[in-house]
C-alpha positions as CSV (number, residue, x, y, z in Angstrom):
1,X,31.0,-32.5,33.5
2,X,31.3,-31.0,30.0
3,X,28.5,-30.3,27.5
4,X,29.1,-30.7,23.8
5,X,29.1,-27.4,21.9
6,X,26.2,-27.6,19.5
7,X,25.6,-24.7,17.3
8,X,22.1,-23.4,16.4
9,X,21.0,-24.5,13.0
10,X,18.2,-23.1,10.9
11,X,17.0,-23.7,7.3
12,X,19.2,-21.9,4.9
13,X,16.3,-20.0,3.4
14,X,15.5,-18.6,6.8
15,X,19.1,-17.7,7.7
16,X,19.3,-15.8,4.4
17,X,16.5,-13.4,5.3
18,X,17.4,-9.8,5.9
19,X,14.9,-8.7,8.5
20,X,12.4,-6.0,7.5
21,X,13.6,-2.5,8.5
22,X,10.8,-0.3,9.7
23,X,10.9,3.5,9.8
24,X,13.0,4.9,12.6
25,X,10.8,5.5,15.8
26,X,10.7,9.0,17.2
27,X,11.9,7.8,20.6
28,X,15.0,6.1,19.0
29,X,16.0,9.3,17.2
30,X,15.6,11.3,20.3
31,X,18.0,9.0,22.2
32,X,20.5,9.0,19.4
33,X,20.8,12.8,19.0
34,X,19.6,14.0,22.3
35,X,16.5,15.7,20.8
36,X,13.2,16.5,22.4
37,X,10.7,14.0,21.1
38,X,8.1,16.7,20.8
39,X,10.2,18.5,18.2
40,X,10.7,15.5,15.9
41,X,8.5,14.9,12.9
42,X,8.2,11.5,11.3
43,X,7.6,11.3,7.6
44,X,8.9,7.8,7.1
45,X,6.2,5.2,7.5
46,X,3.3,6.4,5.3
47,X,1.1,7.0,8.4
48,X,-1.9,9.2,8.3
49,X,-1.0,12.7,9.8
50,X,-4.6,13.3,10.9
51,X,-4.2,10.6,13.6
52,X,-6.9,8.2,14.6
53,X,-10.5,9.1,13.7
54,X,-12.5,10.3,16.6
55,X,-15.1,7.7,15.7
56,X,-12.6,4.9,16.1
57,X,-11.3,6.4,19.4
58,X,-14.9,6.3,20.8
59,X,-15.2,2.7,19.6
60,X,-12.0,1.7,21.5
61,X,-13.4,3.1,24.7
62,X,-16.6,1.2,24.3
63,X,-14.8,-2.1,23.6
64,X,-12.3,-1.8,26.4
65,X,-14.6,-3.5,28.9
66,X,-14.3,-6.8,27.0
67,X,-10.5,-7.0,26.9
68,X,-10.4,-9.9,29.5
69,X,-11.9,-12.1,26.8
70,X,-10.3,-13.3,23.6
71,X,-11.4,-11.4,20.5
72,X,-13.9,-12.9,18.1
73,X,-11.7,-15.3,16.1
74,X,-13.8,-14.9,13.0
75,X,-14.3,-11.2,13.2
76,X,-18.1,-11.6,12.5
77,X,-19.1,-7.9,12.9
78,X,-16.1,-6.5,11.0
79,X,-16.6,-9.0,8.2
80,X,-20.3,-8.1,8.1
81,X,-19.4,-4.4,7.7
82,X,-16.8,-5.2,5.0
83,X,-19.2,-7.5,3.2
84,X,-21.8,-4.8,3.1
85,X,-19.3,-2.2,1.9
86,X,-17.9,-4.3,-0.9
87,X,-21.0,-6.3,-1.9
88,X,-19.6,-9.8,-1.3
89,X,-20.5,-12.6,1.1
90,X,-18.6,-12.5,4.4
91,X,-17.2,-15.9,3.5
92,X,-15.1,-14.1,0.8
93,X,-13.2,-12.0,3.4
94,X,-10.1,-12.9,5.4
95,X,-8.9,-10.6,8.2
96,X,-5.3,-9.9,8.8
97,X,-3.0,-8.2,11.4
98,X,-2.5,-5.5,8.9
99,X,-2.4,-6.2,5.1
100,X,1.2,-7.3,5.7
101,X,-0.3,-10.3,7.5
102,X,-2.5,-11.0,4.5
103,X,0.6,-11.1,2.2
104,X,2.3,-13.5,4.6
105,X,-0.8,-15.7,4.9
106,X,-1.1,-15.9,1.1
107,X,2.6,-16.9,0.8
108,X,2.2,-19.5,3.6
109,X,-0.9,-21.0,2.0
110,X,0.5,-21.2,-1.6
111,X,4.3,-21.2,-1.6
112,X,6.8,-23.9,-0.6
113,X,10.2,-25.1,-1.7
114,X,10.1,-25.9,-5.4
115,X,7.6,-23.1,-6.2
116,X,8.2,-19.5,-7.2
117,X,6.6,-16.0,-6.9
118,X,6.8,-13.2,-9.4
119,X,7.0,-9.6,-8.3
120,X,8.4,-6.3,-9.6
121,X,11.8,-4.6,-8.9
122,X,11.2,-1.8,-6.5
123,X,8.0,-3.3,-5.2
124,X,7.0,-3.8,-1.5
125,X,9.8,-5.6,0.2
126,X,7.4,-8.0,2.0
127,X,6.9,-9.9,-1.3
128,X,10.6,-10.8,-1.2
129,X,10.5,-11.6,2.5
130,X,7.4,-13.7,2.4
131,X,8.8,-15.7,-0.6
132,X,12.1,-16.2,1.1
133,X,10.5,-17.4,4.4
134,X,8.7,-20.2,2.5
135,X,11.9,-21.4,0.8
136,X,10.4,-20.5,-2.6
137,X,12.2,-19.1,-5.6
138,X,12.2,-15.4,-6.4
139,X,11.4,-14.1,-9.9
140,X,12.0,-10.4,-9.8
141,X,11.0,-8.6,-12.9
142,X,12.8,-5.3,-13.9
143,X,10.8,-2.2,-13.3
144,X,9.5,0.0,-16.1
145,X,9.6,3.7,-15.1
146,X,9.9,2.7,-11.5
147,X,6.7,0.7,-11.7
148,X,5.3,-2.6,-12.8
149,X,5.9,-4.0,-16.3
150,X,2.9,-6.3,-16.5
151,X,3.8,-7.7,-19.9
152,X,7.2,-8.7,-18.6
153,X,5.7,-10.1,-15.4
154,X,3.3,-12.3,-17.4
155,X,6.2,-13.5,-19.5
156,X,8.2,-14.3,-16.3
157,X,5.6,-16.8,-15.0
158,X,7.0,-20.3,-15.0
159,X,5.6,-23.8,-14.5
160,X,6.5,-23.6,-10.7
161,X,5.0,-20.1,-10.2
162,X,2.2,-20.0,-7.7
163,X,1.9,-16.3,-6.7
164,X,2.2,-13.0,-8.5
165,X,2.3,-9.9,-6.4
166,X,1.2,-6.5,-7.7
167,X,1.2,-3.4,-5.5
168,X,-1.2,-0.8,-6.9
169,X,-0.3,2.0,-6.1
170,X,3.2,0.7,-5.6
171,X,5.3,1.2,-2.4
172,X,8.0,2.7,-2.3
173,X,7.8,4.3,-5.8
174,X,4.2,5.5,-5.8
175,X,3.4,4.3,-9.4
176,X,0.0,3.2,-10.5
177,X,-1.4,0.7,-13.1
178,X,-4.8,1.6,-14.6
179,X,-7.7,-0.7,-14.0
180,X,-8.0,-1.7,-17.6
181,X,-4.4,-2.9,-17.6
182,X,-4.9,-4.9,-14.4
183,X,-8.0,-6.5,-15.9
184,X,-6.2,-7.4,-19.1
185,X,-3.3,-9.0,-17.1
186,X,-5.7,-11.1,-15.0
187,X,-7.4,-12.3,-18.2
188,X,-4.0,-13.3,-19.7
189,X,-2.9,-15.1,-16.5
190,X,-6.2,-17.0,-16.1
191,X,-6.4,-18.0,-19.7
192,X,-2.8,-19.3,-19.8
193,X,-2.6,-20.8,-16.3
194,X,-6.1,-21.2,-14.9
195,X,-6.3,-21.2,-11.2
196,X,-2.7,-22.6,-10.8
197,X,-1.3,-19.0,-10.5
198,X,-2.8,-16.7,-7.9
199,X,-2.5,-13.0,-8.3
200,X,-2.4,-10.8,-5.1
201,X,-3.5,-7.3,-5.9
202,X,-2.1,-5.2,-3.0
203,X,-4.2,-2.0,-2.7
204,X,-2.9,-0.6,0.6
205,X,-3.0,3.0,-0.9
206,X,-6.2,2.7,-2.9
207,X,-8.2,5.3,-1.0
208,X,-5.6,8.0,-2.0
209,X,-6.4,7.6,-5.7
210,X,-8.2,10.4,-7.4
211,X,-11.8,9.4,-8.1
212,X,-11.4,9.1,-11.8
213,X,-8.6,6.5,-11.4
214,X,-10.4,4.2,-9.0
215,X,-11.8,1.0,-10.4
216,X,-13.8,-1.9,-8.9
217,X,-11.2,-4.5,-8.1
218,X,-13.8,-6.5,-6.2
219,X,-15.7,-7.0,-9.5
220,X,-12.5,-8.6,-10.8
221,X,-12.5,-10.9,-7.8
222,X,-16.0,-12.1,-8.8
223,X,-14.7,-12.7,-12.3
224,X,-11.4,-14.4,-11.5
225,X,-11.2,-17.2,-8.8
226,X,-7.4,-16.9,-8.8
227,X,-7.4,-13.2,-7.5
228,X,-6.8,-12.0,-4.0
229,X,-7.4,-8.2,-3.3
230,X,-5.7,-7.0,-0.2
231,X,-6.6,-3.7,1.6
232,X,-5.6,-2.1,4.9
233,X,-6.9,0.3,7.6
234,X,-3.3,1.5,8.4
235,X,-3.1,4.3,5.8
236,X,-6.1,6.4,4.8
237,X,-8.2,5.1,7.8
238,X,-5.5,6.1,10.4
239,X,-5.3,2.9,12.3
240,X,-1.6,1.9,11.7
241,X,-1.0,1.1,15.4
242,X,-3.9,-1.3,15.6
243,X,-2.9,-3.5,12.6
244,X,-6.0,-4.3,10.6
245,X,-6.1,-5.6,7.1
246,X,-8.3,-7.8,5.0
247,X,-8.5,-9.7,1.8
248,X,-11.3,-10.3,-0.6
249,X,-11.2,-13.6,-2.7
250,X,-13.5,-16.3,-3.8
251,X,-14.3,-19.1,-1.2
252,X,-11.7,-21.6,-2.4
253,X,-8.9,-19.2,-1.8
254,X,-10.4,-17.8,1.3
255,X,-10.7,-21.3,2.8
256,X,-7.0,-21.9,2.1
257,X,-6.0,-18.5,3.7
258,X,-8.1,-19.2,6.8
259,X,-6.5,-22.7,7.2
260,X,-3.1,-21.0,7.9
261,X,-4.3,-17.7,9.5
262,X,-3.4,-17.4,13.1
263,X,-6.4,-17.6,15.5
264,X,-7.3,-14.2,17.1
265,X,-4.9,-12.4,14.7
266,X,-7.0,-9.2,14.8
267,X,-7.6,-8.0,18.4
268,X,-10.8,-6.8,20.0
269,X,-9.9,-3.1,19.9
270,X,-8.7,-3.3,16.3
271,X,-11.9,-4.9,15.1
272,X,-14.1,-2.3,16.9
273,X,-12.0,0.7,15.6
274,X,-12.0,-0.7,12.0
275,X,-15.8,-1.0,12.0
276,X,-16.1,2.7,13.2
277,X,-13.5,3.9,10.7
278,X,-15.1,2.1,7.8
279,X,-18.3,4.1,8.4
280,X,-16.5,7.4,8.9
281,X,-16.8,8.9,5.4
282,X,-15.9,12.4,6.5
283,X,-12.6,11.3,7.9
284,X,-11.7,9.4,4.8
285,X,-12.6,12.5,2.6
286,X,-10.4,14.7,4.8
287,X,-7.5,12.2,4.6
288,X,-7.8,12.2,0.8
289,X,-7.9,16.0,0.5
290,X,-5.0,16.6,2.9
291,X,-2.9,14.1,1.1
292,X,-3.6,15.6,-2.4
293,X,-2.7,19.0,-1.2
294,X,0.4,17.7,0.6
295,X,1.7,15.9,-2.5
296,X,1.3,19.1,-4.5
297,X,3.2,21.0,-1.8
298,X,6.1,18.5,-1.9
299,X,6.1,18.2,-5.7
300,X,6.3,22.0,-6.1
301,X,9.2,22.2,-3.7
302,X,11.1,19.5,-5.5
303,X,10.5,21.3,-8.8
304,X,11.9,24.4,-7.2
305,X,15.0,22.6,-6.1
306,X,15.4,20.9,-9.5
307,X,15.0,17.5,-8.0
308,X,13.7,14.4,-9.9
309,X,10.8,12.7,-8.3
310,X,8.3,10.0,-9.2
311,X,4.7,11.3,-9.5
312,X,2.9,9.5,-6.7
313,X,-0.5,8.0,-6.4
314,X,0.0,7.1,-2.7
315,X,0.6,9.2,0.4
316,X,4.3,9.6,-0.1
317,X,6.7,10.9,-2.8
318,X,10.0,9.2,-3.9
319,X,12.6,11.9,-4.6
320,X,16.2,11.7,-6.0
321,X,18.6,13.5,-3.7
322,X,22.0,12.0,-4.9
323,X,23.9,11.2,-1.7
324,X,20.8,9.9,0.1
325,X,22.7,8.5,3.1
326,X,24.3,11.9,3.8
327,X,21.0,13.8,3.2
328,X,19.1,11.4,5.5
329,X,21.7,11.8,8.3
330,X,21.5,15.5,8.1
331,X,17.7,15.4,8.2
332,X,17.8,13.2,11.3
333,X,20.1,15.6,13.0
334,X,17.4,18.3,12.4
335,X,14.7,16.0,13.8
336,X,13.2,15.0,10.5
337,X,12.7,11.3,9.8
338,X,12.1,10.2,6.2
339,X,12.7,6.8,4.6
340,X,16.0,5.7,2.9
341,X,15.2,3.1,0.2
342,X,18.6,1.7,-0.6
343,X,17.3,-1.7,0.4
344,X,14.8,-1.4,-2.4
345,X,17.5,-0.9,-5.0
346,X,17.2,2.9,-4.9
347,X,20.3,4.1,-3.0
348,X,20.1,7.7,-4.2
349,X,16.5,8.3,-3.4
350,X,14.4,9.1,-0.3
351,X,10.7,8.3,0.3
352,X,8.9,11.1,2.0
353,X,5.5,10.6,3.6
354,X,3.0,13.4,3.2
355,X,2.5,15.0,6.5
356,X,0.5,18.0,7.8
357,X,1.3,21.2,5.9
358,X,3.6,22.5,8.6
359,X,5.5,19.2,8.7
360,X,5.9,19.2,5.0
361,X,7.3,22.7,5.1
362,X,9.7,21.8,7.9
363,X,11.1,19.0,5.8
364,X,11.3,21.2,2.7
365,X,13.2,23.9,4.7
366,X,15.6,21.3,6.1
367,X,16.2,19.7,2.7
368,X,16.8,23.1,1.1
369,X,19.4,23.9,3.7
370,X,21.2,20.6,3.4
371,X,21.4,20.7,-0.4
372,X,22.6,24.3,-0.3
373,X,25.4,23.3,2.1
């Protein structure tokens, strides 16, 4: 008996997706080049080099006894802690499996075939992926000085636009738009389009900003019902492996997000660790201070090597090295993982996460040797 040969079919917009490429894992590099994993340093994924806060580790141990049960699907305690921190009702908060999940949830709730999203060239690749996965149309606005051109982004909004993504600070370029410019953009969008166009302000790296640059984006949420502010515990809070993010928005948007949010999307351990980390001000201050010093260390080294780089407001620096593919390969051979960004339209650049001082120095030494050769 024969069976008809039927090929797998999928929607064209799904087949066209180029999957997200994460930073190379240490174990994978060790296998490829026969290296001792203990000798490899990873400066590729914007992780916190301090590791998990001790307070969060203790919270994990305490929560371990309840792992036979499903997590709280509504994250009551975590939402209560976030609501207290940001001065909003818990009903204004949506939890995500990292802020990446928040971006996907927003796209799922608001985009479909026949609609569009607006985002900047060289912005976080998930904006493109989330738009493509919904069969929506891309409106990519050329970058200005490797960052967001908000005037051009406003002009790019069309009748079918439902989402505008703004990364602030931006990944992978590290640029930053001051709060006054964000507020002016939101006013223009709301005045021209009302609540039809939702703006997602992605603030994954907010805690690394110098104090004089920080602004109250939650106050903007109170003012604009078409604004979603997204944050994460993966960066400055040191919980990347647990995947916890959250959004703050007014109830109409929050209700939509929670209609499509997966149940139990933030696990028990992640919720417990996030509550502890949120209260750990000492750890957050150490993360900020270490990162500030590390950016200066890398920047001074790039100046000494006469390399162009984009001044960064995050926990990484984008540096122009020319033949980035060759330089990256040579770094890998030396057990140093950084992030190529050719997929972000920057084929001659590398993004380098700020590590511990000795990790930064090892990268600098390796890069100096490679460029000299």
